[in-house]
N, CA, C and O atoms as a Tripos MOL2 file, in Angstrom:
@<TRIPOS>MOLECULE
protein
  220   219    55     0     0
PROTEIN
NO_CHARGES

@<TRIPOS>ATOM
      1 N          13.3390    6.8550   25.4100 N.3       1 UNK1
      2 CA         12.9770    6.2190   23.9800 C.3       1 UNK1
      3 C          11.5900    5.0720   24.9070 C.2       1 UNK1
      4 O          10.4080    4.9910   24.5720 O.2       1 UNK1
      5 N          12.3340    4.2670   26.1930 N.am      2 UNK2
      6 CA         11.2080    3.4550   26.8580 C.3       2 UNK2
      7 C           9.9220    3.8970   26.9290 C.2       2 UNK2
      8 O           9.0320    3.1190   27.2740 O.2       2 UNK2
      9 N           9.6180    5.4100   26.5620 N.am      3 UNK3
     10 CA          8.1220    5.8250   26.9050 C.3       3 UNK3
     11 C           7.6450    5.8370   26.5190 C.2       3 UNK3
     12 O           6.4940    6.0250   26.9140 O.2       3 UNK3
     13 N           8.0940    5.5770   24.7870 N.am      4 UNK4
     14 CA          7.1990    5.8020   23.3490 C.3       4 UNK4
     15 C           6.1870    4.3850   23.5790 C.2       4 UNK4
     16 O           6.3810    3.2190   23.9210 O.2       4 UNK4
     17 N           5.1880    5.0950   23.2410 N.am      5 UNK5
     18 CA          4.0900    3.8460   22.2870 C.3       5 UNK5
     19 C           3.5270    3.6890   21.3360 C.2       5 UNK5
     20 O           3.0140    4.7270   20.9180 O.2       5 UNK5
     21 N           3.3110    2.5660   20.5680 N.am      6 UNK6
     22 CA          2.8940    2.7130   19.5050 C.3       6 UNK6
     23 C           1.6310    3.1850   19.4190 C.2       6 UNK6
     24 O           0.8550    2.8600   20.3170 O.2       6 UNK6
     25 N           1.1570    4.0430   18.3350 N.am      7 UNK7
     26 CA         -0.1530    4.0160   17.9240 C.3       7 UNK7
     27 C          -0.3300    4.5960   16.7960 C.2       7 UNK7
     28 O          -0.0120    5.7130   16.3890 O.2       7 UNK7
     29 N          -1.2270    3.1560   16.0190 N.am      8 UNK8
     30 CA         -1.4640    3.0960   14.7860 C.3       8 UNK8
     31 C          -2.1950    4.4040   14.4350 C.2       8 UNK8
     32 O          -3.0060    5.0630   15.0860 O.2       8 UNK8
     33 N          -1.5640    4.6160   12.9750 N.am      9 UNK9
     34 CA         -2.2890    5.9100   12.1700 C.3       9 UNK9
     35 C          -3.2920    5.1840   10.8900 C.2       9 UNK9
     36 O          -2.7140    4.4010   10.1360 O.2       9 UNK9
     37 N          -4.5970    5.4200   10.6930 N.am     10 UNK10
     38 CA         -5.3740    5.0260    9.5570 C.3      10 UNK10
     39 C          -4.3350    5.5810    8.0510 C.2      10 UNK10
     40 O          -3.7020    6.6160    7.8450 O.2      10 UNK10
     41 N          -4.5250    4.5140    7.3390 N.am     11 UNK11
     42 CA         -3.5740    4.8300    6.1210 C.3      11 UNK11
     43 C          -5.0420    5.7350    5.1150 C.2      11 UNK11
     44 O          -6.0830    5.2750    5.5820 O.2      11 UNK11
     45 N          -5.2850    6.4840    4.3070 N.am     12 UNK12
     46 CA         -5.9080    6.5560    3.2160 C.3      12 UNK12
     47 C          -5.3590    6.7280    1.7940 C.2      12 UNK12
     48 O          -4.8820    7.8040    1.4340 O.2      12 UNK12
     49 N          -5.4130    5.9260    1.1900 N.am     13 UNK13
     50 CA         -4.5340    5.4800    0.0120 C.3      13 UNK13
     51 C          -4.9390    6.7800   -0.7410 C.2      13 UNK13
     52 O          -4.2550    7.7700   -1.0030 O.2      13 UNK13
     53 N          -6.3150    6.4880   -1.0340 N.am     14 UNK14
     54 CA         -7.0210    7.7280   -1.8160 C.3      14 UNK14
     55 C          -6.1370    9.4400   -1.9030 C.2      14 UNK14
     56 O          -5.6980   10.1170   -2.8330 O.2      14 UNK14
     57 N          -6.2070    9.6250   -0.2520 N.am     15 UNK15
     58 CA         -5.8870   11.0960   -0.2110 C.3      15 UNK15
     59 C          -4.3980   11.1490   -0.3550 C.2      15 UNK15
     60 O          -3.8860   12.1050   -0.9380 O.2      15 UNK15
     61 N          -3.3720    9.7760    0.3470 N.am     16 UNK16
     62 CA         -2.4040    9.6670   -0.2490 C.3      16 UNK16
     63 C          -2.1570    9.8030   -1.7460 C.2      16 UNK16
     64 O          -1.1570   10.4490   -2.0600 O.2      16 UNK16
     65 N          -2.6540    9.4670   -2.3880 N.am     17 UNK17
     66 CA         -2.3740    9.4750   -3.9240 C.3      17 UNK17
     67 C          -2.7070   11.0580   -4.5080 C.2      17 UNK17
     68 O          -1.9810   11.5010   -5.3980 O.2      17 UNK17
     69 N          -3.7540   11.8290   -4.0100 N.am     18 UNK18
     70 CA         -4.0260   12.8090   -4.2950 C.3      18 UNK18
     71 C          -2.7040   13.8020   -3.9540 C.2      18 UNK18
     72 O          -2.1460   14.5970   -4.7110 O.2      18 UNK18
     73 N          -2.4890   13.5720   -2.9590 N.am     19 UNK19
     74 CA         -1.2110   14.6340   -2.2950 C.3      19 UNK19
     75 C           0.1640   14.2000   -2.8460 C.2      19 UNK19
     76 O           1.1370   14.9540   -2.8350 O.2      19 UNK19
     77 N           0.1870   12.9570   -3.3220 N.am     20 UNK20
     78 CA          1.4940   12.5990   -4.3390 C.3      20 UNK20
     79 C           1.9750   12.6760   -5.3180 C.2      20 UNK20
     80 O           3.0680   12.5960   -5.8780 O.2      20 UNK20
     81 N           0.4360   12.9490   -5.5640 N.am     21 UNK21
     82 CA          0.5300   13.1940   -7.2410 C.3      21 UNK21
     83 C           0.8030   14.8020   -7.4920 C.2      21 UNK21
     84 O           0.9560   15.2440   -8.6310 O.2      21 UNK21
     85 N           0.8230   15.1820   -6.9510 N.am     22 UNK22
     86 CA          1.4420   17.1030   -7.0460 C.3      22 UNK22
     87 C           3.0180   16.5850   -7.3170 C.2      22 UNK22
     88 O           3.4660   17.0910   -8.3460 O.2      22 UNK22
     89 N           3.7520   15.8900   -6.7830 N.am     23 UNK23
     90 CA          4.9810   15.7390   -6.5240 C.3      23 UNK23
     91 C           5.1710   15.6940   -8.4180 C.2      23 UNK23
     92 O           4.2220   15.4400   -9.1590 O.2      23 UNK23
     93 N           6.7490   16.0340   -8.9680 N.am     24 UNK24
     94 CA          7.1280   16.1190  -10.1420 C.3      24 UNK24
     95 C           7.7170   14.5710  -10.1620 C.2      24 UNK24
     96 O           8.5970   13.9700   -9.5450 O.2      24 UNK24
     97 N           6.8250   14.2680  -11.1320 N.am     25 UNK25
     98 CA          7.6970   12.4620  -11.2800 C.3      25 UNK25
     99 C           6.5990   11.3810  -10.6690 C.2      25 UNK25
    100 O           6.6570   10.1520  -10.7130 O.2      25 UNK25
    101 N           5.6770   12.1480  -10.1410 N.am     26 UNK26
    102 CA          5.4840   10.9610   -8.9700 C.3      26 UNK26
    103 C           4.4110    9.9370  -10.0780 C.2      26 UNK26
    104 O           4.6120    8.7320  -10.2270 O.2      26 UNK26
    105 N           3.1880   10.7630  -10.8350 N.am     27 UNK27
    106 CA          2.6680   10.3050  -11.5170 C.3      27 UNK27
    107 C           3.5100    9.0210  -13.0430 C.2      27 UNK27
    108 O           3.1270    7.9790  -13.5760 O.2      27 UNK27
    109 N           4.0940    9.4450  -13.1100 N.am     28 UNK28
    110 CA          4.8860    8.5860  -14.1780 C.3      28 UNK28
    111 C           5.5130    7.3640  -13.6490 C.2      28 UNK28
    112 O           5.5930    6.2980  -14.2590 O.2      28 UNK28
    113 N           5.9450    7.6030  -12.4810 N.am     29 UNK29
    114 CA          6.8330    6.5190  -11.6430 C.3      29 UNK29
    115 C           5.6180    5.5390  -10.7510 C.2      29 UNK29
    116 O           5.8080    4.3950  -10.3400 O.2      29 UNK29
    117 N           4.4760    6.2730  -10.6170 N.am     30 UNK30
    118 CA          3.2710    5.0750   -9.8660 C.3      30 UNK30
    119 C           2.8290    4.5440  -11.2070 C.2      30 UNK30
    120 O           2.3890    3.3950  -11.2040 O.2      30 UNK30
    121 N           2.8710    5.1180  -12.2190 N.am     31 UNK31
    122 CA          2.1680    4.2050  -13.1650 C.3      31 UNK31
    123 C           3.1840    3.0570  -13.8910 C.2      31 UNK31
    124 O           2.7860    2.0650  -14.5010 O.2      31 UNK31
    125 N           4.4910    3.4160  -13.6860 N.am     32 UNK32
    126 CA          5.4760    2.5260  -14.2260 C.3      32 UNK32
    127 C           5.3550    1.2330  -13.3960 C.2      32 UNK32
    128 O           5.3700    0.0850  -13.8400 O.2      32 UNK32
    129 N           5.2140    1.6790  -11.9300 N.am     33 UNK33
    130 CA          5.2610    0.3540  -11.0460 C.3      33 UNK33
    131 C           3.7380    0.0080  -10.7330 C.2      33 UNK33
    132 O           3.4850   -0.6670   -9.7350 O.2      33 UNK33
    133 N           2.8770    0.3900  -11.4410 N.am     34 UNK34
    134 CA          1.4070    0.1490  -10.8350 C.3      34 UNK34
    135 C           1.0670   -1.3910  -11.3730 C.2      34 UNK34
    136 O           0.0400   -1.8830  -10.9050 O.2      34 UNK34
    137 N           1.9150   -2.2820  -12.4130 N.am     35 UNK35
    138 CA          1.3170   -3.4780  -12.2140 C.3      35 UNK35
    139 C           2.0030   -4.4630  -11.3300 C.2      35 UNK35
    140 O           1.3850   -5.4310  -10.8880 O.2      35 UNK35
    141 N           3.2160   -4.2580  -11.0650 N.am     36 UNK36
    142 CA          4.2280   -4.6720  -10.1730 C.3      36 UNK36
    143 C           3.9700   -4.6170   -8.3360 C.2      36 UNK36
    144 O           4.5280   -5.3630   -7.5310 O.2      36 UNK36
    145 N           2.8630   -3.3960   -7.9730 N.am     37 UNK37
    146 CA          2.3490   -3.3380   -7.1320 C.3      37 UNK37
    147 C           1.1630   -4.1460   -6.7510 C.2      37 UNK37
    148 O           0.9180   -4.5890   -5.6280 O.2      37 UNK37
    149 N           0.3860   -4.2920   -7.9460 N.am     38 UNK38
    150 CA         -0.6260   -4.8050   -8.3140 C.3      38 UNK38
    151 C          -0.9100   -6.5490   -7.9530 C.2      38 UNK38
    152 O          -1.6720   -7.2350   -7.2720 O.2      38 UNK38
    153 N           0.2850   -6.7230   -8.9290 N.am     39 UNK39
    154 CA          0.6840   -8.2940   -9.0540 C.3      39 UNK39
    155 C           1.2770   -8.4720   -7.2940 C.2      39 UNK39
    156 O           0.5050   -9.2330   -6.7110 O.2      39 UNK39
    157 N           2.0940   -8.1110   -6.6210 N.am     40 UNK40
    158 CA          2.2320   -7.9250   -5.3680 C.3      40 UNK40
    159 C           1.1300   -7.8460   -4.2490 C.2      40 UNK40
    160 O           1.2550   -8.3780   -3.1460 O.2      40 UNK40
    161 N           0.2890   -7.2880   -4.5640 N.am     41 UNK41
    162 CA         -1.2390   -7.2200   -3.8360 C.3      41 UNK41
    163 C          -1.6320   -8.3890   -3.7240 C.2      41 UNK41
    164 O          -1.6340   -9.0940   -2.7150 O.2      41 UNK41
    165 N          -2.0750   -8.6920   -5.0630 N.am     42 UNK42
    166 CA         -2.9940  -10.0670   -5.1420 C.3      42 UNK42
    167 C          -2.5660  -11.8210   -5.1270 C.2      42 UNK42
    168 O          -3.1910  -12.8670   -5.3000 O.2      42 UNK42
    169 N          -0.8740  -11.3780   -4.7570 N.am     43 UNK43
    170 CA         -0.1570  -12.5780   -4.0940 C.3      43 UNK43
    171 C          -0.5600  -12.5300   -2.4810 C.2      43 UNK43
    172 O          -1.2310  -13.4160   -1.9510 O.2      43 UNK43
    173 N          -0.1460  -11.5820   -1.9100 N.am     44 UNK44
    174 CA          0.0330  -11.0580   -0.5890 C.3      44 UNK44
    175 C          -1.4340  -11.5250   -0.1630 C.2      44 UNK44
    176 O          -1.5610  -12.0490    0.9440 O.2      44 UNK44
    177 N          -2.5810  -11.3570   -1.0140 N.am     45 UNK45
    178 CA         -3.7870  -11.5180   -0.7140 C.3      45 UNK45
    179 C          -4.3750  -12.8870   -0.7040 C.2      45 UNK45
    180 O          -5.2150  -13.1590    0.1530 O.2      45 UNK45
    181 N          -3.9890  -13.8080   -1.6230 N.am     46 UNK46
    182 CA         -4.0290  -15.0960   -1.6730 C.3      46 UNK46
    183 C          -3.2200  -15.5230   -0.7680 C.2      46 UNK46
    184 O          -3.7890  -16.5700   -0.4600 O.2      46 UNK46
    185 N          -2.4690  -15.4770   -0.2390 N.am     47 UNK47
    186 CA         -1.9090  -16.1420    0.6830 C.3      47 UNK47
    187 C          -2.2350  -16.0010    1.8300 C.2      47 UNK47
    188 O          -2.1280  -17.0570    2.4540 O.2      47 UNK47
    189 N          -2.7300  -14.8490    2.6390 N.am     48 UNK48
    190 CA         -3.9240  -14.4500    3.3440 C.3      48 UNK48
    191 C          -4.6960  -15.4030    3.8210 C.2      48 UNK48
    192 O          -4.8440  -15.9630    4.9080 O.2      48 UNK48
    193 N          -5.4830  -15.5070    2.0170 N.am     49 UNK49
    194 CA         -6.9480  -16.2690    2.5420 C.3      49 UNK49
    195 C          -6.3900  -17.6060    2.1800 C.2      49 UNK49
    196 O          -7.1240  -18.5550    2.4550 O.2      49 UNK49
    197 N          -5.2170  -17.8820    1.6070 N.am     50 UNK50
    198 CA         -4.8630  -19.6650    1.4730 C.3      50 UNK50
    199 C          -4.5230  -19.6950    3.2030 C.2      50 UNK50
    200 O          -4.9160  -20.7700    3.6560 O.2      50 UNK50
    201 N          -3.9330  -18.8520    4.2270 N.am     51 UNK51
    202 CA         -3.8650  -19.3300    5.3760 C.3      51 UNK51
    203 C          -5.1140  -19.4110    6.1210 C.2      51 UNK51
    204 O          -5.3480  -20.3750    6.8500 O.2      51 UNK51
    205 N          -5.6200  -18.8080    6.0280 N.am     52 UNK52
    206 CA         -7.0820  -18.3920    6.7900 C.3      52 UNK52
    207 C          -7.7740  -19.4690    6.3580 C.2      52 UNK52
    208 O          -8.6330  -19.8600    7.1490 O.2      52 UNK52
    209 N          -7.6750  -20.0090    5.4500 N.am     53 UNK53
    210 CA         -8.4030  -21.5160    4.6520 C.3      53 UNK53
    211 C          -9.7930  -21.1300    4.0890 C.2      53 UNK53
    212 O         -10.7730  -21.8690    4.1730 O.2      53 UNK53
    213 N          -9.7920  -19.6430    3.3830 N.am     54 UNK54
    214 CA        -10.8430  -18.9530    2.5190 C.3      54 UNK54
    215 C         -10.1400  -19.0840    0.7990 C.2      54 UNK54
    216 O          -9.0260  -18.8530    0.3290 O.2      54 UNK54
    217 N         -11.3560  -19.5380    0.2670 N.am     55 UNK55
    218 CA        -11.1680  -19.3140   -0.9350 C.3      55 UNK55
    219 C         -11.8560  -18.6510   -1.8200 C.2      55 UNK55
    220 O         -11.4530  -18.5680   -2.9800 O.2      55 UNK55
@<TRIPOS>BOND
     1     1     2 1
     2     2     3 1
     3     3     4 2
     4     3     5 am
     5     5     6 1
     6     6     7 1
     7     7     8 2
     8     7     9 am
     9     9    10 1
    10    10    11 1
    11    11    12 2
    12    11    13 am
    13    13    14 1
    14    14    15 1
    15    15    16 2
    16    15    17 am
    17    17    18 1
    18    18    19 1
    19    19    20 2
    20    19    21 am
    21    21    22 1
    22    22    23 1
    23    23    24 2
    24    23    25 am
    25    25    26 1
    26    26    27 1
    27    27    28 2
    28    27    29 am
    29    29    30 1
    30    30    31 1
    31    31    32 2
    32    31    33 am
    33    33    34 1
    34    34    35 1
    35    35    36 2
    36    35    37 am
    37    37    38 1
    38    38    39 1
    39    39    40 2
    40    39    41 am
    41    41    42 1
    42    42    43 1
    43    43    44 2
    44    43    45 am
    45    45    46 1
    46    46    47 1
    47    47    48 2
    48    47    49 am
    49    49    50 1
    50    50    51 1
    51    51    52 2
    52    51    53 am
    53    53    54 1
    54    54    55 1
    55    55    56 2
    56    55    57 am
    57    57    58 1
    58    58    59 1
    59    59    60 2
    60    59    61 am
    61    61    62 1
    62    62    63 1
    63    63    64 2
    64    63    65 am
    65    65    66 1
    66    66    67 1
    67    67    68 2
    68    67    69 am
    69    69    70 1
    70    70    71 1
    71    71    72 2
    72    71    73 am
    73    73    74 1
    74    74    75 1
    75    75    76 2
    76    75    77 am
    77    77    78 1
    78    78    79 1
    79    79    80 2
    80    79    81 am
    81    81    82 1
    82    82    83 1
    83    83    84 2
    84    83    85 am
    85    85    86 1
    86    86    87 1
    87    87    88 2
    88    87    89 am
    89    89    90 1
    90    90    91 1
    91    91    92 2
    92    91    93 am
    93    93    94 1
    94    94    95 1
    95    95    96 2
    96    95    97 am
    97    97    98 1
    98    98    99 1
    99    99   100 2
   100    99   101 am
   101   101   102 1
   102   102   103 1
   103   103   104 2
   104   103   105 am
   105   105   106 1
   106   106   107 1
   107   107   108 2
   108   107   109 am
   109   109   110 1
   110   110   111 1
   111   111   112 2
   112   111   113 am
   113   113   114 1
   114   114   115 1
   115   115   116 2
   116   115   117 am
   117   117   118 1
   118   118   119 1
   119   119   120 2
   120   119   121 am
   121   121   122 1
   122   122   123 1
   123   123   124 2
   124   123   125 am
   125   125   126 1
   126   126   127 1
   127   127   128 2
   128   127   129 am
   129   129   130 1
   130   130   131 1
   131   131   132 2
   132   131   133 am
   133   133   134 1
   134   134   135 1
   135   135   136 2
   136   135   137 am
   137   137   138 1
   138   138   139 1
   139   139   140 2
   140   139   141 am
   141   141   142 1
   142   142   143 1
   143   143   144 2
   144   143   145 am
   145   145   146 1
   146   146   147 1
   147   147   148 2
   148   147   149 am
   149   149   150 1
   150   150   151 1
   151   151   152 2
   152   151   153 am
   153   153   154 1
   154   154   155 1
   155   155   156 2
   156   155   157 am
   157   157   158 1
   158   158   159 1
   159   159   160 2
   160   159   161 am
   161   161   162 1
   162   162   163 1
   163   163   164 2
   164   163   165 am
   165   165   166 1
   166   166   167 1
   167   167   168 2
   168   167   169 am
   169   169   170 1
   170   170   171 1
   171   171   172 2
   172   171   173 am
   173   173   174 1
   174   174   175 1
   175   175   176 2
   176   175   177 am
   177   177   178 1
   178   178   179 1
   179   179   180 2
   180   179   181 am
   181   181   182 1
   182   182   183 1
   183   183   184 2
   184   183   185 am
   185   185   186 1
   186   186   187 1
   187   187   188 2
   188   187   189 am
   189   189   190 1
   190   190   191 1
   191   191   192 2
   192   191   193 am
   193   193   194 1
   194   194   195 1
   195   195   196 2
   196   195   197 am
   197   197   198 1
   198   198   199 1
   199   199   200 2
   200   199   201 am
   201   201   202 1
   202   202   203 1
   203   203   204 2
   204   203   205 am
   205   205   206 1
   206   206   207 1
   207   207   208 2
   208   207   209 am
   209   209   210 1
   210   210   211 1
   211   211   212 2
   212   211   213 am
   213   213   214 1
   214   214   215 1
   215   215   216 2
   216   215   217 am
   217   217   218 1
   218   218   219 1
   219   219   220 2
@<TRIPOS>SUBSTRUCTURE
     1 UNK1         2 RESIDUE 1 A UNK
     2 UNK2         6 RESIDUE 1 A UNK
     3 UNK3        10 RESIDUE 1 A UNK
     4 UNK4        14 RESIDUE 1 A UNK
     5 UNK5        18 RESIDUE 1 A UNK
     6 UNK6        22 RESIDUE 1 A UNK
     7 UNK7        26 RESIDUE 1 A UNK
     8 UNK8        30 RESIDUE 1 A UNK
     9 UNK9        34 RESIDUE 1 A UNK
    10 UNK10       38 RESIDUE 1 A UNK
    11 UNK11       42 RESIDUE 1 A UNK
    12 UNK12       46 RESIDUE 1 A UNK
    13 UNK13       50 RESIDUE 1 A UNK
    14 UNK14       54 RESIDUE 1 A UNK
    15 UNK15       58 RESIDUE 1 A UNK
    16 UNK16       62 RESIDUE 1 A UNK
    17 UNK17       66 RESIDUE 1 A UNK
    18 UNK18       70 RESIDUE 1 A UNK
    19 UNK19       74 RESIDUE 1 A UNK
    20 UNK20       78 RESIDUE 1 A UNK
    21 UNK21       82 RESIDUE 1 A UNK
    22 UNK22       86 RESIDUE 1 A UNK
    23 UNK23       90 RESIDUE 1 A UNK
    24 UNK24       94 RESIDUE 1 A UNK
    25 UNK25       98 RESIDUE 1 A UNK
    26 UNK26      102 RESIDUE 1 A UNK
    27 UNK27      106 RESIDUE 1 A UNK
    28 UNK28      110 RESIDUE 1 A UNK
    29 UNK29      114 RESIDUE 1 A UNK
    30 UNK30      118 RESIDUE 1 A UNK
    31 UNK31      122 RESIDUE 1 A UNK
    32 UNK32      126 RESIDUE 1 A UNK
    33 UNK33      130 RESIDUE 1 A UNK
    34 UNK34      134 RESIDUE 1 A UNK
    35 UNK35      138 RESIDUE 1 A UNK
    36 UNK36      142 RESIDUE 1 A UNK
    37 UNK37      146 RESIDUE 1 A UNK
    38 UNK38      150 RESIDUE 1 A UNK
    39 UNK39      154 RESIDUE 1 A UNK
    40 UNK40      158 RESIDUE 1 A UNK
    41 UNK41      162 RESIDUE 1 A UNK
    42 UNK42      166 RESIDUE 1 A UNK
    43 UNK43      170 RESIDUE 1 A UNK
    44 UNK44      174 RESIDUE 1 A UNK
    45 UNK45      178 RESIDUE 1 A UNK
    46 UNK46      182 RESIDUE 1 A UNK
    47 UNK47      186 RESIDUE 1 A UNK
    48 UNK48      190 RESIDUE 1 A UNK
    49 UNK49      194 RESIDUE 1 A UNK
    50 UNK50      198 RESIDUE 1 A UNK
    51 UNK51      202 RESIDUE 1 A UNK
    52 UNK52      206 RESIDUE 1 A UNK
    53 UNK53      210 RESIDUE 1 A UNK
    54 UNK54      214 RESIDUE 1 A UNK
    55 UNK55      218 RESIDUE 1 A UNK
């Protein structure tokens, strides 16, 4: 395990959604949580901007 090195992987959200939407029930679950995830994203973005002093 000591030989493992972190190798970041770029996340393509659009491609992820396209592939995930093929799974049964994904679209319904995604839509049900869309508001909560959107709110969390806005709060985190606002906090990051506040910490950087950006308005």
